[in-house]
C-alpha positions as CSV (number, residue, x, y, z in Angstrom):
1,X,-0.1,-0.3,-0.1
2,X,1.0,3.5,-0.8
3,X,0.9,6.0,1.7
4,X,0.9,10.0,0.9
5,X,4.1,11.6,1.6
6,X,4.1,13.2,5.6
7,X,0.9,11.4,6.6
8,X,0.3,9.6,9.6
9,X,0.7,6.6,7.8
10,X,3.7,7.5,5.9
11,X,5.8,8.5,9.2
12,X,5.1,5.4,11.0
13,X,6.0,3.2,8.1
14,X,9.0,5.9,7.7
15,X,10.0,5.2,11.7
16,X,9.9,1.5,10.8
17,X,12.4,1.8,8.2
18,X,14.6,3.9,10.1
19,X,14.8,1.7,12.6
20,X,15.4,-1.3,10.4
21,X,18.1,0.4,8.9
22,X,21.6,-0.8,10.6
23,X,23.5,1.8,8.5
24,X,21.7,4.7,10.0
25,X,22.1,3.1,13.6
26,X,25.5,3.3,13.1
27,X,26.0,6.4,11.6
28,X,23.9,8.4,13.6
29,X,25.3,6.8,17.1
30,X,26.2,9.9,18.6
31,X,22.6,12.1,17.1
32,X,20.7,13.3,20.1
33,X,18.4,15.5,18.6
34,X,14.6,15.8,17.3
35,X,14.2,17.2,13.7
36,X,11.1,18.2,12.2
37,X,10.6,18.0,8.2
38,X,8.1,20.8,6.7
39,X,6.3,20.1,3.6
40,X,5.5,23.8,2.4
41,X,2.4,24.9,1.9
42,X,1.1,23.6,-1.8
43,X,-2.4,23.4,-3.6
44,X,-4.6,21.1,-1.8
45,X,-2.6,21.6,1.4
46,X,-2.6,25.4,2.6
47,X,-0.9,24.9,5.8
48,X,1.5,22.6,4.6
49,X,2.6,19.7,6.9
50,X,4.8,18.9,9.7
51,X,6.9,15.6,11.1
52,X,8.5,15.9,14.1
53,X,11.1,12.6,14.5
54,X,12.3,12.1,17.9
55,X,16.0,10.7,17.0
56,X,18.1,9.0,19.5
57,X,21.4,6.9,19.2
58,X,20.8,5.8,16.0
59,X,16.9,4.6,16.8
60,X,13.9,6.7,15.6
61,X,11.5,6.8,19.0
62,X,8.8,8.3,17.2
63,X,7.9,9.8,14.2
64,X,4.7,12.4,14.0
65,X,2.4,14.9,12.6
66,X,2.3,18.1,14.2
67,X,1.4,21.6,14.4
68,X,3.7,24.4,13.8
69,X,4.3,24.9,17.5
70,X,5.4,21.5,18.3
71,X,7.6,21.2,15.5
72,X,9.5,24.4,16.3
73,X,10.0,22.9,19.7
74,X,13.0,20.2,17.8
75,X,16.7,21.3,17.6
76,X,16.5,21.0,14.1
77,X,14.0,22.2,11.8
78,X,14.3,21.8,8.0
79,X,11.7,22.8,5.5
80,X,11.2,22.7,1.5
81,X,8.4,22.7,-1.0
82,X,7.0,19.5,-2.2
83,X,9.0,19.0,-5.7
84,X,12.0,19.4,-3.6
85,X,11.1,16.7,-1.0
86,X,9.8,14.9,-4.1
87,X,13.4,15.1,-5.7
88,X,14.7,13.7,-2.5
89,X,12.8,10.8,-1.5
90,X,12.7,9.8,-5.4
91,X,16.7,9.7,-5.6
92,X,17.2,12.6,-8.3
93,X,18.8,15.1,-5.7
94,X,20.9,14.5,-2.9
95,X,20.1,16.0,1.0
96,X,23.1,17.6,1.4
97,X,24.0,19.4,-1.9
98,X,19.9,20.5,-1.6
99,X,20.8,22.1,2.0
100,X,23.9,23.6,0.6
101,X,22.2,24.9,-2.5
102,X,19.1,26.5,-0.6
103,X,16.5,24.3,-1.8
104,X,16.2,23.0,1.6
105,X,16.3,25.3,4.4
106,X,17.2,25.3,7.7
107,X,15.0,26.8,10.1
108,X,16.7,26.1,13.0
109,X,19.7,24.5,14.5
110,X,23.7,24.5,13.0
111,X,24.8,24.1,9.8
112,X,27.9,22.2,10.4
113,X,26.8,19.4,13.1
114,X,24.3,18.8,10.1
115,X,27.4,18.2,7.6
116,X,29.3,16.7,9.8
117,X,26.3,14.1,10.4
118,X,25.9,13.7,6.2
119,X,26.3,10.2,6.8
120,X,23.3,9.6,9.0
121,X,21.2,12.1,6.9
122,X,21.7,10.2,4.2
123,X,20.4,7.1,5.5
124,X,17.6,8.8,6.8
125,X,16.8,9.3,2.9
126,X,17.7,5.8,2.3
127,X,15.0,4.9,4.8
128,X,12.7,7.2,3.2
129,X,13.1,5.8,-0.3
130,X,11.6,2.3,1.0
131,X,8.5,3.5,2.2
132,X,5.7,3.4,-0.7
133,X,4.7,7.0,-1.4
134,X,2.5,8.9,-3.4
135,X,2.4,12.5,-3.5
136,X,-0.4,15.1,-3.1
137,X,-0.1,16.2,-6.7
138,X,-0.1,13.0,-8.2
139,X,-2.8,10.4,-8.8
140,X,-0.7,7.3,-9.6
141,X,1.9,6.3,-6.9
142,X,5.2,7.3,-7.8
143,X,8.4,4.8,-8.1
144,X,12.0,5.9,-6.9
145,X,13.9,6.8,-10.2
146,X,15.6,4.3,-12.2
147,X,19.5,4.4,-11.7
148,X,21.4,4.8,-14.9
149,X,23.0,1.9,-16.6
150,X,26.4,2.8,-17.5
151,X,27.6,2.0,-21.1
152,X,30.9,1.0,-21.5
153,X,32.4,3.3,-24.0
154,X,33.9,2.0,-27.6
155,X,37.8,2.8,-28.2
156,X,38.7,6.5,-29.0
157,X,39.8,7.6,-32.2
158,X,43.3,9.3,-32.4
159,X,44.5,11.3,-35.0
160,X,48.2,10.7,-35.5
161,X,48.9,13.1,-38.2
162,X,49.1,16.8,-37.9
163,X,47.8,18.7,-40.8
164,X,48.6,22.7,-39.2
165,X,50.1,24.4,-36.6
166,X,47.3,26.9,-34.2
167,X,50.3,29.4,-33.4
168,X,51.1,29.9,-37.0
169,X,47.3,30.3,-38.0
170,X,46.0,34.3,-38.8
171,X,44.1,34.2,-35.4
172,X,47.3,33.2,-33.2
173,X,46.2,32.5,-29.2
174,X,43.0,33.8,-28.1
175,X,45.0,36.2,-25.6
176,X,41.9,37.4,-23.9
177,X,40.9,33.8,-22.8
178,X,40.5,32.8,-19.5
179,X,43.0,29.9,-19.6
180,X,45.8,32.2,-21.9
181,X,45.6,34.6,-19.2
182,X,45.7,32.3,-16.3
183,X,48.6,30.9,-18.1
184,X,50.5,34.4,-18.0
185,X,49.3,34.7,-14.2
186,X,51.1,31.3,-13.8
187,X,54.1,32.4,-15.5
188,X,54.6,35.4,-13.1
189,X,53.3,34.0,-9.7
190,X,54.0,30.3,-10.2
191,X,57.7,30.1,-10.3
192,X,59.6,29.8,-7.3
193,X,61.8,26.6,-6.3
194,X,60.8,24.6,-2.9
195,X,64.8,23.3,-2.9
196,X,65.3,27.7,-1.9
197,X,62.7,27.0,0.9
198,X,64.7,27.7,4.1
199,X,63.9,25.1,7.3
200,X,67.0,25.7,9.3
201,X,64.6,27.4,12.3
202,X,61.9,24.8,11.4
203,X,64.1,22.2,12.8
204,X,65.0,23.4,15.6
205,X,61.1,24.4,15.9
206,X,60.3,21.0,15.3
207,X,62.4,19.9,18.2
208,X,60.5,22.2,20.3
209,X,57.2,20.8,19.9
210,X,55.5,18.6,22.2
211,X,54.6,14.9,20.8
212,X,50.7,15.8,20.0
213,X,52.3,19.2,18.3
214,X,54.5,16.8,16.0
215,X,51.9,14.5,15.3
216,X,49.1,16.8,14.1
217,X,51.7,18.6,11.8
218,X,53.1,15.1,10.8
219,X,49.6,14.1,10.3
220,X,48.8,17.4,8.2
221,X,51.7,17.3,5.9
222,X,51.8,13.7,5.1
223,X,47.7,13.6,3.7
224,X,49.0,16.9,2.1
225,X,52.3,14.9,0.4
226,X,49.9,12.4,-0.4
227,X,47.1,14.4,-2.1
228,X,50.0,16.4,-3.9
229,X,51.4,13.0,-5.6
230,X,48.1,11.5,-6.6
231,X,47.1,14.8,-8.7
232,X,50.3,15.2,-9.9
233,X,50.0,11.5,-11.4
234,X,46.3,12.2,-12.5
235,X,46.1,15.4,-14.2
236,X,47.6,14.0,-17.5
237,X,44.6,12.2,-18.5
238,X,42.7,15.6,-18.8
239,X,45.3,17.1,-20.2
240,X,45.3,15.0,-23.1
241,X,41.5,14.8,-23.9
242,X,42.1,18.8,-23.9
243,X,44.7,18.7,-26.5
244,X,42.8,16.4,-28.6
245,X,39.9,18.9,-28.7
246,X,42.3,21.2,-30.0
247,X,42.1,23.5,-26.8
248,X,45.5,25.0,-27.6
249,X,45.3,28.2,-24.5
250,X,43.8,25.7,-22.3
251,X,46.7,23.1,-23.0
252,X,49.4,25.8,-22.2
253,X,47.8,26.8,-19.0
254,X,47.9,23.2,-18.3
255,X,51.3,22.2,-18.7
256,X,51.8,25.1,-15.4
257,X,49.6,23.2,-13.8
258,X,51.2,19.9,-14.1
259,X,54.4,21.3,-13.3
260,X,53.5,23.0,-9.6
261,X,51.6,20.3,-8.5
262,X,55.3,18.3,-8.8
263,X,56.5,21.0,-7.4
264,X,54.0,20.7,-4.2
265,X,54.8,17.2,-3.9
266,X,58.8,18.1,-3.8
267,X,58.4,20.9,-1.3
268,X,56.6,18.4,1.2
269,X,59.2,15.4,0.5
270,X,61.8,18.1,1.3
271,X,60.1,19.0,4.9
272,X,59.8,15.7,5.6
273,X,63.3,14.5,5.1
274,X,65.3,18.0,6.2
275,X,63.1,18.6,9.1
276,X,61.2,15.6,10.4
277,X,63.9,13.1,9.4
278,X,63.4,9.9,7.0
279,X,64.5,7.8,10.1
280,X,61.5,9.2,11.9
281,X,58.4,8.8,9.9
282,X,57.4,5.5,10.2
283,X,54.8,4.4,8.1
284,X,52.8,7.3,6.9
285,X,49.6,5.7,5.7
286,X,48.6,4.9,9.4
287,X,47.5,8.8,9.0
288,X,45.1,7.7,6.2
289,X,41.4,7.6,7.1
290,X,38.7,5.3,5.0
291,X,37.2,9.0,3.5
292,X,40.7,9.7,2.5
293,X,41.7,6.6,1.2
294,X,38.2,6.9,-1.0
295,X,38.7,10.0,-2.4
296,X,42.6,10.5,-3.1
297,X,42.8,6.7,-4.0
298,X,39.5,5.7,-5.5
299,X,37.8,8.4,-6.6
300,X,40.1,10.6,-7.8
301,X,42.1,8.6,-10.0
302,X,38.6,6.4,-11.3
303,X,37.3,9.6,-12.4
304,X,40.7,11.2,-14.2
305,X,41.8,7.5,-15.6
306,X,38.7,7.2,-17.2
307,X,39.2,10.0,-19.9
308,X,41.6,7.7,-21.1
309,X,39.2,6.1,-22.6
310,X,36.1,8.3,-22.8
311,X,37.5,11.8,-23.2
312,X,33.5,12.7,-23.4
313,X,31.9,15.8,-22.1
314,X,30.3,13.9,-19.2
315,X,33.4,12.2,-18.3
316,X,35.1,15.6,-18.3
317,X,32.9,17.1,-15.8
318,X,32.9,13.8,-13.4
319,X,37.2,14.5,-13.6
320,X,37.2,18.3,-12.7
321,X,34.0,18.0,-10.2
322,X,36.6,15.5,-8.5
323,X,39.6,16.6,-9.0
324,X,39.2,20.8,-8.8
325,X,35.8,20.9,-6.7
326,X,36.3,18.4,-4.2
327,X,39.8,17.6,-4.0
328,X,41.1,20.9,-4.8
329,X,38.4,23.4,-3.7
330,X,36.7,21.4,-0.7
331,X,39.8,19.6,0.8
332,X,43.0,21.2,0.3
333,X,42.0,24.8,0.2
334,X,40.3,24.6,3.7
335,X,43.4,22.3,4.5
336,X,46.1,24.7,3.5
337,X,44.0,27.7,5.0
338,X,43.6,26.4,8.1
339,X,47.2,24.9,8.2
340,X,48.9,28.0,7.8
341,X,47.1,29.9,9.9
342,X,47.6,27.7,12.4
343,X,51.3,27.9,11.7
344,X,51.1,31.6,12.0
345,X,49.2,32.0,15.0
346,X,52.0,30.1,17.3
347,X,54.7,31.7,15.1
348,X,56.5,28.2,14.1
349,X,58.0,26.3,11.2
350,X,58.4,29.6,9.1
351,X,60.1,27.6,5.8
352,X,56.9,25.5,5.8
353,X,54.5,28.8,5.9
354,X,56.7,29.7,3.4
355,X,55.8,27.0,1.3
356,X,52.3,26.6,1.9
357,X,51.6,30.4,1.3
358,X,53.0,30.2,-2.3
359,X,51.3,26.7,-3.1
360,X,48.3,28.4,-2.0
361,X,48.5,30.8,-5.1
362,X,49.2,28.0,-7.2
363,X,46.3,26.4,-5.8
364,X,43.7,29.1,-6.3
365,X,44.3,29.4,-10.5
366,X,43.8,25.4,-10.3
367,X,40.9,25.7,-9.1
368,X,39.8,28.8,-10.8
369,X,40.7,26.7,-14.1
370,X,38.1,23.8,-12.4
371,X,35.1,26.3,-12.1
372,X,36.1,27.3,-15.7
373,X,35.8,23.9,-17.2
374,X,32.8,23.3,-15.7
375,X,31.1,26.4,-16.9
376,X,32.0,25.8,-20.3
377,X,31.0,22.2,-20.1
378,X,27.5,22.6,-18.6
379,X,27.1,26.0,-20.9
380,X,28.0,23.7,-23.5
381,X,24.9,21.1,-22.8
382,X,22.6,22.0,-19.8
383,X,22.2,18.3,-19.2
384,X,25.2,17.9,-17.6
385,X,23.9,20.3,-14.8
386,X,22.4,17.0,-13.2
387,X,25.1,15.1,-13.8
388,X,27.5,17.6,-11.8
389,X,25.2,17.4,-8.8
390,X,24.8,13.9,-8.5
391,X,28.7,13.4,-9.1
392,X,29.2,16.2,-6.1
393,X,26.2,14.8,-4.0
394,X,28.2,11.0,-4.2
395,X,31.7,12.8,-3.2
396,X,30.6,15.5,-0.2
397,X,29.9,13.0,2.6
398,X,33.3,11.8,2.3
399,X,35.1,14.9,1.9
400,X,33.5,15.9,4.9
401,X,34.4,13.0,6.7
402,X,38.1,13.8,5.5
403,X,37.7,16.6,7.6
404,X,36.3,14.9,10.6
405,X,39.2,12.0,10.6
406,X,41.9,15.2,11.0
407,X,39.9,15.9,14.4
408,X,38.8,12.8,15.8
409,X,42.2,11.2,17.4
410,X,42.7,14.1,19.5
411,X,39.3,14.7,20.7
412,X,38.6,18.3,22.9
413,X,42.4,18.3,23.1
414,X,43.7,19.5,20.0
415,X,47.6,20.4,19.6
416,X,46.7,23.6,18.3
417,X,43.9,26.0,18.1
418,X,41.9,24.3,15.4
419,X,38.6,25.0,15.1
420,X,36.1,21.9,13.1
421,X,33.3,24.1,12.6
422,X,35.3,27.0,10.9
423,X,37.4,24.5,8.8
424,X,33.9,23.1,7.6
425,X,32.2,26.6,7.0
426,X,34.9,27.9,5.0
427,X,34.6,25.0,2.5
428,X,31.1,24.7,2.4
429,X,31.2,28.4,1.7
430,X,33.3,27.6,-1.0
431,X,31.4,25.2,-2.1
432,X,28.2,26.7,-2.5
433,X,29.7,29.9,-4.0
434,X,31.0,27.8,-6.8
435,X,28.3,25.8,-7.4
436,X,25.8,28.5,-7.9
437,X,28.4,30.1,-10.6
438,X,28.2,26.9,-12.6
439,X,24.7,26.4,-11.9
440,X,23.9,29.9,-13.4
441,X,26.1,29.0,-16.7
442,X,24.3,26.1,-17.3
443,X,21.6,28.1,-18.3
444,X,23.2,30.2,-20.4
445,X,24.5,29.7,-24.1
446,X,28.7,29.6,-24.5
447,X,28.6,33.0,-25.7
448,X,26.9,34.2,-23.1
449,X,29.2,33.2,-20.2
450,X,30.9,36.4,-19.0
451,X,34.0,34.3,-18.0
452,X,36.1,35.2,-14.5
453,X,36.9,38.2,-13.1
454,X,40.5,39.2,-13.6
455,X,41.1,38.6,-9.7
456,X,40.9,35.4,-10.6
457,X,43.1,35.1,-13.4
C-alpha cells in the first residue's frame, strides 16, 4: 500500500524503516536531537505538513505529524517545497547538496553539525525511499528513479598526423581567453623553487614541539603529500583530453598546472626528509582514514583515468568535479588555509609556512580553471548540470569525512587551536558559491558566459 508523503501512516512506516536501517544506526550513533521536516504549503495543503522525528543514538523513537508550534520545538527544523522533497525522496537530489544550495532550508539548528552528520542524513533519506510513497499532486504512486545504466565506451579514435599549426594561423592565440590569462599569471606568480625554502629554523622549532603537536603537523603534512602525489599523477589524462579537442590555450595553462603539482610534492617531501627526518617518519599510511582513501585513492584516479578511454564532456565533468571542486576546492584549499593560520598564530615553522603560502596561490589558479572548465561544459550542454549535482552528492559526504577524521584522533584536546566548525564552514561557503556560479552557467549559451573576473586570473 502506498502512503501520501508526511501523512500519519507514511510517518509510521518511515519510523519502521529507520529502525530497520543498520547503517543509519551506525552513522547516527552520536545523534541526540529531534528533527522536524516541514512540507511548505502546496495546493490542497494550504498550511503544509510537519513531521517530528525523535532521533536518539541511531533509533527513531517516534515519528509524528504535528502542528507548527510543536514542530518548532525540535533542535533542527528543515523545510522544503513539495517538488524538492519529491526529488530527495525519489533519489534525484542529494539531501546535503540540496541543503548547501538552499533547496532545503535550515530554519533552526546548526549547519555545521548537520554537515558533520552527512552520513546519517543520507541514511534517513534511504529509509524514506523504502516507504511506498505518493505525493498530493499525483494520482499514481511514485516510484524511485531508476539508476542510470553505465555504458562501456568504445575505443577512442586518435588522429596520428598533424595537418596544421594553430600558433601559425592568422588568429594566433586567444589572448583574451581565461586559460591564456591564467597561463600568464602562472608564469608570473608560479615560478618558485622548493629547493630555495630555508628550513633552518623549522628544524629547531620541530625539536621544541610537544609530541602531540608533532603528531598533528606530521599528520597534516603526510595527507597533503599523498594528495599532491595523486593530483600530479592523475592530471595527465585531462591534459590529453583537452589537447585532443584542440584547445591550445587550455593545454598551455595545464602544462603549468602539472609543473606546479610536482613542485608541491617535492616541497612537502623536503620538509619530511630535512625537518622531521626520514628515519622518524614510520609508516605514514597510518594517517590515512577510510574517507581519505576513498577520495584520494579511489574516486580521484578512477574519474581521471576514465578519460583515457572516454574523453566525453560528461567524463570531463566528472573528472574536474572530483579533482578541482572536491580534492582541491574542498579539501586542499580548506586544509592549507587552516594549516597556514595555525602555524602563523604560533609563529612556528617559517619555511613550511612560506611554502604553503606560495602553494596556496598556485591552488587558487587550479581551482579557478576547474570552475571555468565546468562552466564551459554545462553551458555547452545543459543536461550535464544534473550529472554534476549527482557527482557532488556522491563525494560531499566522504569529503566532509576527511575533515572529521583529522580532528577525531585528538578529541577535545587539539594540539593547536583548530576549530572544526570553522574548517567545515569555510569549505561549504566556497563550495556553495562555486556551485551557484556553475549553475548559472548551465542556463546560458556558451557565447553568453562572461568569464571569471581579472582577480581570478
